C-alpha positions, -999 to 999 in steps of 0.1 A, spaced: 0 0 0 29 23 7 43 18 -28 8 22 -42 5 55 -25 39 67 -38 31 56 -74 -4 69 -73 8 103 -60 25 108 -94 -9 107 -110 -33 121 -83 -29 121 -46 -66 129 -42 -75 97 -62 -52 77 -39 -69 92 -8 -103 83 -21 -92 47 -29 -75 43 5 -105 57 23 -128 32 6 -105 4 16 -103 16 51 -141 18 53 -143 -18 41 -116 -30 65 -111 -7 94 -86 -29 112 -60 -21 86 -66 16 87 -30 25 95 -16 9 64 -42 27 42 -34 60 60 3 54 51 -7 53 15 -25 86 18 5 103 34 29 88 9 9 102 -19 8 136 -2 46 136 1 48 129 -37 24 157 -43 47 182 -25 76 170 -47 55 172 -78 48 209 -71 85 215 -68 91 198 -102 64 218 -119 77 251 -105 113 242 -114 103 236 -150 82 267 -154 97 293 -131 129 282 -114 132 316 -97 104 306 -73 122 274 -61 145 289 -34 114 301 -14 94 269 -20 120 242 -18 127 241 20 91 241 33 79 216 7 109 193 11 106 193 49 68 186 46 74 158 21 101 142 43 79 144 74 49 129 55 71 101 41 86 94 75 52 92 92 39 70 63 69 47 68 61 44 105 25 36 99 33 11 72 58 -6 94 32 -6 123 6 -23 101 28 -44 78 16 -77 94 -19 -68 85 -11 -55 50 -39 -66 27 -30 -86 -4 -46 -86 -38 -72 -59 -48 -49 -34 -64 -57 3 -64 -76 15 -94 -60 47 -107 -67 66 -139 -40 66 -166 -28 102 -167 -22 100 -204 -57 89 -214 -72 114 -238 -102 122 -215 -79 128 -185 -57 151 -206 -86 171 -220 -102 175 -185 -69 187 -171 -64 211 -201 -99 225 -196 -93 230 -158 -59 246 -164 -74 270 -190 -102 281 -166 -78 285 -136 -53 304 -156 -79 328 -169 -94 333 -134 -59 338 -119 -51 366 -144 -84 383 -139 -83 381 -101 -47 391 -98 -53 421 -120 -85 431 -101 -76 422 -66 -38 417 -66 -21 391 -45 -53 387 -23 -72 376 -53 -46 351 -64 -43 336 -29 -81 333 -26 -83 315 -60 -54 293 -49 -73 283 -17 -104 274 -37 -86 257 -66 -63 238 -43 -92 219 -28 -97 202 -62 -63 202 -79 -29 216 -70 -12 212 -103 -33 235 -125 -31 265 -100 7 259 -95 13 261 -133 -9 292 -136 8 310 -107 43 300 -118 37 314 -153 22 347 -139 52 356 -118 69 381 -120 50 399 -149 15 396 -136 21 387 -100 48 395 -75 71 364 -69 65 364 -31 27 365 -37 30 336 -62 50 316 -36 24 323 -9 -5 314 -32 12 280 -42 17 272 -5 -19 280 2 -30 257 -26 -9 229 -11 -24 234 23 -59 236 9 -53 203 -11 -40 187 21 -71 198 41 -93 184 13 -76 150 18 -85 151 55 -121 159 48 -122 132 21 -106 106 44 -131 113 72 -161 114 49 -153 82 30 -131 63 53 -147 71 87 -138 93 116 -111 70 130 -93 67 96 -97 104 91 -81 112 125 -50 92 116 -47 110 83 -54 143 99 -27 139 125 -1 128 99 -9 157 75 -10 183 103 24 171 115 38 173 80 25 208 74 39 219 108 73 206 99 71 223 65 62 256 82 96 255 99 111 260 65 94 293 57 121 318 50 123 351 69 118 369 36 84 353 32 74 361 68 81 398 65 
């Protein structure tokens, strides 16, 4: 399940969360191992954001690298602990069903979402400045973190201050992480959701330690 979470996080950490929550609902005694999969996917999501930013706008990386790397390492460590704790109860068979990210429908859906978010980001940043971009990031991040990350990275520095873009990306990451907690509780049950929530909260807290003084001023 840990490896499934890591691999699935390359495609969609939200899809992994949904799958793991369904498995936890069906077999609550093995909730820790499923929670490990969710946290592993969340760690990969953090790294995926860094890769996207590095490709599109490397100037933003110095401010994002430390908090996201710290959060990813913390999530991976907690996932490893939970997986080790529950390895004797690890379920066999029943592989996770994930969408192929290169299927035409998936690509078209992501393209449409990206176009909408990019247009909304430009409009809001022009109308409401950094506050508008951060608000949109918080909303968009609940559904998908990649599209808003691409949009924000492309906007800075011409249409949006680099510091504002960094903050908005971090807000999107936090919003996406919170959505995983809600999804875990709603689908997997309160007990499973609490395990996921504690792991994600710890990961985000460690990541916050990496915020640079420049961002906090």
